[in-house]
Phi, psi and omega in degrees: 000139183262134179249130178243133172280093186307316179297312183293315184306313185296319188286321179287322176290327174289330182282327178293319176298314182293330179291316181300322179289320178296317180300340176269353181080017189268145161279168169303320180301318182296319183292318180301316182289337174288336176270001178096006179071015185269013178231135183284152178301316176303319181293315180297318176304318181291325172301311191292325185276351174081018177266358178225137174265134172262165184283162175304318176302315180295322179305305181298320177301316175293322178296315180301318181290335181274348182075027179254146177282121176311315180296322178293315180296318178297321178294322179297313181292327180290321177303309178306314182290325174295332180300330180073155181292339184271356181266171179192194176242140175264127184241147172265113181298316177303317185294320185295312183301321185264348190229355184297133179293165185303327183290343180256030182305312180305314174302318179295314183290328179293317177299314181303315180288327179289321178294321177296330177271354189280148183254349187218147176297337176298337181287352181289349178253140186213142177255125180258117174282156182314314182297324173296320178297324181292313178300316176301310179306316181297305187304317182272357182066032178241175170278158182295325177298318178299318177297314183296323177294314178298321181285322177303327183289327182278322184205081193280034183250104179285155181266000000 
């Protein structure tokens, strides 16, 4: 029997919905109006926060309003789920300082500070857990997939 962490899945799927909306520069009110206004802002917020499960039909309606393929959005969430909570990305801080794209400027500054505090060259390698990647995506105004892609180009070694 396969076990699925429903709470985490709702949270990850909700985050993908929120990221898709944020990438368009829309507020929840704008998304709601594009759906015809039949959804309360509070309900939309609970979907995005992953505290409420939406029906398949509602999920498709949200995706259509966002101009997203439901299968693509679900696949992104599924990839994040498959990565599991114990995985992360191993990063070379020196490489990030010198090669990070402008969109990852907060990460570049963080890496620069970490290197300044390090006592050994071995400290130039850092593992970024999934929760930190999600926070970095929010900070950079990017999707998690976009951040992972950008980081993978700098340091493609998963843990």
